[in-house]
C-alpha positions as CSV (number, residue, x, y, z in Angstrom):
1,E,-0.1,0.0,0.1
2,R,2.8,2.5,1.0
3,Q,4.9,1.4,-2.1
4,Y,1.8,2.4,-4.4
5,L,1.5,5.6,-2.4
6,G,4.9,6.4,-3.0
7,L,4.6,5.8,-6.8
8,L,1.8,8.0,-7.1
9,A,3.7,10.8,-5.3
10,E,6.6,10.4,-7.8
11,K,4.0,11.0,-10.4
12,R,2.9,14.5,-8.7
13,V,-0.7,13.4,-8.5
14,D,-3.0,16.3,-7.2
15,G,-4.8,14.2,-4.7
16,V,-5.5,10.6,-4.0
17,I,-8.6,8.6,-3.0
18,I,-7.7,5.3,-1.1
19,A,-9.4,2.5,0.5
20,P,-6.9,1.6,3.1
21,I,-5.8,-1.6,4.7
22,D,-3.4,0.0,7.1
23,E,-5.3,0.9,10.3
24,Q,-2.9,3.7,11.1
25,A,-3.2,6.9,9.3
26,G,0.5,7.9,10.0
27,G,1.7,5.2,7.6
28,V,-0.5,6.0,4.9
29,E,-0.3,10.0,5.0
30,R,3.7,9.7,5.5
31,A,3.6,8.2,2.1
32,L,2.3,11.4,0.5
33,P,4.0,14.6,0.0
34,R,2.8,17.4,2.1
35,G,-0.1,19.3,0.9
36,V,-1.2,16.3,-1.2
37,P,-5.0,15.7,0.1
38,A,-6.3,12.4,0.7
39,V,-9.9,11.0,0.9
40,Y,-10.4,7.7,2.4
41,V,-13.3,5.5,1.0
42,A,-14.9,2.3,2.3
43,N,-12.5,2.3,5.5
44,A,-10.7,5.2,7.4
45,P,-7.8,4.8,9.8
46,K,-8.6,5.2,13.3
47,D,-6.6,8.3,14.0
48,T,-6.9,10.1,10.7
49,R,-7.9,13.8,10.6
50,A,-8.4,13.5,6.8
51,S,-11.6,13.5,5.2
52,F,-13.4,10.0,4.5
53,V,-16.5,8.6,3.0
54,I,-17.6,5.2,4.7
55,I,-20.7,3.4,5.5
56,D,-22.2,3.3,9.0
57,N,-20.8,0.3,10.2
58,V,-22.4,0.2,13.8
59,R,-25.8,0.6,11.9
60,G,-24.8,-2.3,9.5
61,G,-24.0,-4.7,12.2
62,L,-27.2,-3.6,14.0
63,L,-29.4,-4.2,10.9
64,A,-27.9,-7.6,10.4
65,T,-28.3,-8.8,14.0
66,E,-31.8,-7.4,14.3
67,H,-33.0,-9.2,11.0
68,L,-31.8,-12.5,12.6
69,I,-33.6,-11.8,15.9
70,Q,-36.9,-10.9,14.1
71,A,-36.6,-14.0,12.3
72,G,-36.8,-15.8,15.5
73,Y,-33.2,-16.7,16.3
74,R,-32.3,-16.1,19.8
75,T,-28.5,-17.3,20.0
76,V,-26.8,-15.3,17.5
77,G,-23.0,-15.6,17.2
78,F,-20.4,-13.1,15.5
79,I,-17.6,-14.1,13.4
80,G,-15.0,-11.3,12.5
81,S,-11.7,-10.1,11.5
82,P,-8.7,-9.1,14.0
83,E,-9.2,-7.3,17.1
84,D,-7.3,-4.0,15.6
85,S,-9.8,-3.5,12.9
86,A,-12.1,-0.2,13.3
87,T,-14.5,-1.8,10.7
88,M,-14.9,-5.0,12.9
89,E,-15.1,-3.1,16.0
90,A,-17.8,-1.1,14.6
91,R,-19.8,-3.8,13.1
92,L,-19.3,-5.9,16.5
93,A,-20.9,-2.8,18.5
94,G,-23.7,-3.0,16.1
95,Y,-24.3,-6.7,17.0
96,R,-23.9,-5.9,20.7
97,R,-26.5,-2.9,20.6
98,A,-29.1,-5.2,18.7
99,M,-28.6,-8.0,21.0
100,A,-28.8,-5.6,24.2
101,E,-32.1,-3.9,22.7
102,H,-33.6,-7.2,22.3
103,G,-32.7,-8.4,25.9
104,L,-30.6,-11.2,24.7
105,P,-27.3,-12.2,26.3
106,V,-23.9,-11.9,24.3
107,L,-21.9,-15.1,25.1
108,D,-18.2,-14.6,24.7
109,R,-17.6,-18.3,23.2
110,Y,-20.1,-17.0,20.1
111,I,-17.7,-14.0,19.6
112,Q,-14.9,-15.5,17.4
113,L,-12.4,-13.6,15.7
114,G,-9.5,-14.6,13.2
115,N,-8.8,-13.0,9.8
116,F,-10.5,-11.9,6.7
117,R,-10.1,-15.2,4.9
118,Q,-13.0,-17.6,3.9
119,Q,-11.1,-20.5,5.7
120,T,-11.4,-18.7,8.8
121,G,-15.2,-18.8,8.9
122,Y,-15.1,-22.4,7.6
123,E,-12.9,-23.4,10.6
124,I,-14.7,-21.4,13.3
125,I,-18.0,-22.9,12.6
126,R,-16.7,-26.4,12.2
127,R,-15.1,-26.2,15.8
128,L,-18.3,-24.8,17.3
129,I,-20.3,-27.6,15.8
130,R,-18.1,-30.1,16.5
131,D,-17.8,-29.0,20.4
132,G,-21.5,-29.4,20.2
133,D,-22.1,-25.6,21.4
134,R,-23.0,-23.5,18.3
135,P,-25.3,-20.5,18.0
136,R,-28.5,-20.9,16.0
137,A,-27.5,-18.0,13.5
138,V,-24.4,-16.3,12.7
139,F,-23.6,-12.7,11.7
140,A,-20.4,-12.8,10.0
141,E,-18.5,-9.6,9.7
142,N,-17.7,-9.9,5.8
143,D,-19.1,-12.1,3.0
144,L,-16.0,-14.1,2.5
145,L,-16.3,-15.2,6.4
146,A,-19.9,-16.0,5.8
147,L,-19.0,-18.1,2.6
148,G,-16.7,-19.9,4.9
149,V,-19.4,-20.5,7.3
150,L,-21.9,-21.8,4.6
151,Q,-19.3,-24.4,3.5
152,G,-18.4,-25.7,7.0
153,V,-22.2,-25.9,7.9
154,K,-22.9,-28.1,4.9
155,E,-19.8,-30.2,5.2
156,C,-21.1,-31.0,8.6
157,G,-24.2,-32.5,7.2
158,L,-26.3,-29.4,8.4
159,S,-28.6,-27.0,6.4
160,V,-28.7,-23.4,5.8
161,P,-31.0,-21.8,7.4
162,G,-32.5,-25.0,8.7
163,D,-30.1,-25.8,11.3
164,L,-27.9,-22.4,11.2
165,A,-28.7,-19.2,9.7
166,V,-26.0,-16.9,8.3
167,V,-25.9,-13.2,7.3
168,G,-23.0,-11.6,5.8
169,F,-21.7,-8.0,5.0
170,D,-20.6,-6.2,1.8
171,D,-22.7,-8.0,-0.6
172,I,-20.1,-9.3,-2.7
173,P,-21.0,-10.7,-6.2
174,F,-21.0,-14.3,-5.1
175,A,-23.5,-13.5,-2.5
176,S,-26.4,-13.6,-5.0
177,F,-25.5,-16.7,-6.9
178,P,-28.3,-19.1,-6.9
179,E,-26.3,-21.8,-5.2
180,V,-25.2,-19.3,-2.2
181,Q,-28.2,-16.9,-1.9
182,L,-26.2,-15.3,1.3
183,S,-28.3,-12.5,3.2
184,T,-25.9,-9.7,3.8
185,V,-25.5,-5.9,4.4
186,A,-24.9,-3.9,1.1
187,Q,-22.6,-1.0,0.6
188,P,-23.7,1.8,-1.6
189,K,-20.6,1.2,-3.7
190,Y,-21.6,3.9,-6.5
191,E,-22.5,6.6,-4.2
192,M,-19.3,6.0,-1.9
193,G,-17.1,6.5,-4.9
194,H,-19.0,9.5,-6.2
195,R,-19.1,11.2,-2.9
196,A,-15.5,10.6,-2.4
197,V,-14.7,12.4,-5.8
198,E,-16.7,15.4,-4.8
199,V,-14.9,15.7,-1.5
200,L,-11.5,15.5,-3.1
201,L,-12.4,18.1,-5.6
202,E,-13.3,20.4,-2.6
203,H,-10.2,19.9,-1.1
204,L,-8.3,20.7,-4.5
205,A,-10.2,23.8,-5.1
206,A,-9.7,25.3,-1.5
207,V,-6.5,24.1,0.5
208,D,-8.1,25.2,3.7
209,A,-11.4,23.2,3.2
210,P,-12.1,21.5,6.4
211,P,-12.3,17.7,6.5
212,R,-15.5,16.0,5.7
213,H,-16.6,12.8,7.6
214,I,-19.4,11.3,5.8
215,L,-21.4,8.3,7.0
216,L,-23.6,6.4,4.3
217,E,-26.5,4.2,5.2
218,P,-26.0,0.6,4.4
219,K,-29.0,-1.6,3.3
220,L,-30.0,-5.3,4.4
221,V,-30.5,-7.7,1.6
222,V,-32.6,-10.8,2.6
223,R,-31.8,-13.9,0.8
224,R,-32.3,-17.6,1.2
225,S,-29.6,-18.1,4.0
226,S,-31.4,-16.4,6.7
227,V,-35.2,-17.0,6.1
């Protein structure tokens, strides 16, 4: 990530829109020359003072978890990425809020963290099933984790959503495939990109333009994996 930012700096770009992986703003922003504005999109480092356009991840986590609760599931687990991820923390906060608002307990053993890979969701759900203590539904922080959960459930001889309901996050193309039909929380990708360009143009037009922090509304997409 920093290598590519350095390359853009060498090409003397006027500004940068970046969907960062690095959770620390310093590493990203030191790679750009002073005075080159950056706008974060889809994800923003925890400590940044720069502009960003992201979705309301807390709201997204709440939507996903509320959907499962309203569908009748009372034991809902959360599978997420590493603890230092601001995105994960926000989506987990939404999960916790939904459970609390419906008077349901949040059990530590049903909150499982790993990394972003599909294999992580697969391994976690197989371990919970093998141990004989699994939730009735799972909110996975992203769709790759959710796809791993679907695979693990089916390989254990169980059905989705009959034995375990699943909701993901991001609405990647695979989520709508007929053999997958994953319920998920969709991000307004087009609007996110459009607004990020608008904000960057504001900074290019006025160097003293104040930073903009824009939260967009996520949307729940209900498919076969949860109903």
